[in-house]
N, C-alpha and C positions, 0 to 999 in steps of 0.2 A: 271150428270156426274159429279164425283169426283176428288176434287179439288187434282193438283201437283204442285209440289214445284216451279214451275215459274209462278202459277198463285195465291201465298203468298207471295214468296220474294220480297224482296225488289233488284230491279236488281242493275246490276254494283259499286257493295259496291266499295266505298274508300281501294286499299290495300295498303301494303309497302313490303321491300324489307326483307330481315335478318340482313341488316348494318345500318336499320334506327334507329337514335336514341331513345330512350325510349322517353325525352322532345318533340322531331318532332310528335311521336306518339301521348303522350296525346293532342300535340294541332288538331292533328288531327283527335280525339275523343271529340274536341269538339268542332272544325266546323263543325263536320258532327254529333253530338247528336249521339255518339252510345258509347258503352263500349265493342266493340270488335272490329279488324280488321284483319282481314286474310293473311297471310305473303306469296307473292308469290318468284316463283323462274321466270330466266331471261324467259321463255316460259310462264309464268302467272298460271303457275301448281301452287296449294295450296298448302302448303308445312309445315306450322303451323298457329295459330292463335294467336295473344296479346290482352291479355282484361287488363280493368283499375285494375280488381283485381290481376291477376299477377304482373303488374307493383309498387302495393300497397306492397302486399307478398313476392314477390320475391327481391325487389331493394331497395325501403323506409322503409320498416322493417327490412330490416337488413343493414340498414344505408350505403345503396351504392346512388351515386349521378348518380341520373336517365340522366345527359347530358352525363356524359362518357359510359353509358351502352347504346350496340344494341340491337337490336330486339331478334340477334339468342342467344343474354346470359340469356332469359325467357321468351320465346315462349312456349306456348303450344306446343308440338310435342309427336307424331303423331296426328297428325289432323282429328278429326272425320265430314267426310261432309255427304250429301245428293247427290242423282243423281236427276238433275233437271226434271225427266219423273217422279221421289219416288211419289207413293198418298198421301195425308197426313195422313193416319192411320200408316204408316211405318215411314214417320217423325216426328210424336208422338211414338214412338217405338223406333225408334234411339235416340231423347233426352234422354226419360226414362231408357233407359239401360245405357245410358253414363253420365246420368246425367247434362248432356251442357242444360246452357240454350237461347243460340246460335249454329247455325251451318250452316257453307259455304254452298254453293250450287254450283255444278258442274258441267262440258259437259262431252261428252262420252269421252275427250281425256283430264278432268283433268283441266279445264280451271274454275276458278272463276265469275260462272255467277251471281250470286247471295247470298242474307243471309238473314234467317230466324231464327226470335228471337220467345219469349215464347210470345210478344205480340200480333202478326202479327197471331199466332196458335189461339190465344185469340179470333179474331178479327171474327174467321169463323168457327170454330169447335164446337161440342155439349158442352153444360159447364161442365157434367160433364168429359168428355175428358178432356177440361182445366182444372180441378180439380184435376183430376189424374195426369197428367204431372207438375202441378208447384207440388204434393206432393210428386213422382218420383224424380226429380232435385234439390228440395230442398232435401231429408232426410242429404245428408252429409252434411247439416250445423248444425245437431237439435246439 
């Protein structure tokens, strides 16, 4: 049986709200050993993501104080998500198409159920598929 998102995702990832400060988000990333945190609304619907790169490029490199900035000032939105029933090949295609290294997994109501990183795909996908994913999402950074 083919693997689907719920089989490979990290379930129940730590999430934050748009008003969360960047120093709080950075601490969440450190405490949870992750580089991306989904941003959710009051109903836990995914409305964006914040990455370590967002913080560095959109705040620190601009000489803005991360303690005074909130997530909504530099989050990536609209967010690219996959559904918990999406098969692995669709997840890989989505990550390649949008050149993302991580993708939140949502339920039918858009609630954040998990997150999938390249490393999760690498653990179960054929080597050729992993190599293609890595090549495609890295094109932007050449």
